[in-house]
C-alpha positions, 0 to 999 in steps of 0.5 A: 075350544080347539082340541087340547092335544093340538094346542099342546103340540103347538106349544111344543113346536114353539118351545122347540124352536125357542130352544134352537134359537140362540137369541131366545127371543120370547116375543118372537116365540109368542108371535110364532105360537099365535100364528100357528094357532090361528092358521088352524082356523085358516085351514078350516075356512079355506076348506069350508069354502071349497064347495062354494068354489067348486060350484062356481067352477062347475057352473062357469069354468070347466075346461072347454075340452070337457064340454065340447061334446053334447052333455048326457043326462048324467053329465047334467045331473052331475053339474046340478048336484053342485049347482043346486046343493042347498048346503052349498047355498047356505055356506054361500049366504054366510056373511061370517064365512065371507069375512073369514075367507077374505081374512085368510087371503088365499083363493081357490081361483089360483088352484084351478088344476087342483079343483079340477082333479077334486071335482073329477075324482069326486064325481066318479066316487062311490059316494057321488054315484050313490047319490046320483043313482038315488031317487032321494035328492032332499036336504038330508041326502044332500047333507049325506053327500057333503059329509062324505066329501069331507069325511071320506073323500078329501082326507084321502086325496093326495093332491089336496094334501100336497096343496095344503102342505104347500100353503100351511106348514103345520097341515100334517099336525092340524088336519085331523082337527080340521076335518073333524071340525068341518064334519061337525059344521056340515052336520049342524047345518039346517035348512033355513031361508034366513041368513046362516052363521057358520060356527067359528072353529073355536067357540072360545079362542081367548080360552084356547090362547090363554091355555097356550100362552100360560103353558108356554110362559110357565115352561119358559119362566120355570125352565131351570126349576123344571129341569132340576126336578127332571135331573133328580130322576135322571141321575143315570143319564147325562141331561145333555144326552136326553133328546131335546124333544123328550126334555121339552115334553117332560118340562111341559108335563111337569109345568101342567102338573104344578101350575094348572090346577084345573087339569087332571094329573093323568091327562097332564102325563098321558097327553105328553106320552102320546105326543112323544109317540108321534115326534120322538123315538119309539122308546121315548114314551116308556122313558117319559112314563117312568120319569113322570110317574116318579116325579108325580108321586114325589110332588104329590107326597110333598104337597106341590101338586094342588088340584081344585075342582070336581073330580080333580082332587085325589 
């Protein structure tokens, strides 16, 4: 499954857009949410295809100005590191990855300048130089190099982030989950002669989508009831003066408490406190914590919160 924190953020963004839209078109907000969730996999596939495209670039399309001189032994070894990397070969053989790349519809071929910067920067990086100067060039050493590429090098590359932000509107929200999934994919690759299927970003997209859709629908359908519950605990505040972001996050949290019997109470509160620290004001998490804690205690006492499952019943 995709990280639930990220899925909650996707629903929050959809609800914020829904609230700002005068038409309040439920179909449009569901379409927005669907695309937003699916774009996470597009980002993942686009970056997973990068080593394949870099190898092709190194082998066929380096800037002619860079190869006018007679290549040194180190130059040759640098090229061979990409051309003969067995993990890149495994990725290149994957029929699933080929299909996914085609579905994404974005080709690295259109961003050769960025590829050139990525290659030139990586080949001079300490991770690459350590590999180049080592006598060990086996599969495990090649895997360590590729892990460094995704874990240490790409997350810090400004030009890559600029490109991803241009291509994917929610890249800043998604990047942590995407890089974590990329690292896990590389870690799980094994040397094999047969076809290797690259794992999908989500092992159960239907479950992820059901969670998102149910959270969105329950929060919209029960908006009046959720708002009334919150108003009861914010009588000293004019509801219209409470930040839209804070109100949406509280509605989502209470929606989880009431309508999601398989999610622990603490999770349904703490997740939204953490999200508020990213998207709202510095004091919002303290405000939300006070209101949600009062609501949770009152609803528990009234028997409105019903949890089922091991470790969920308090």
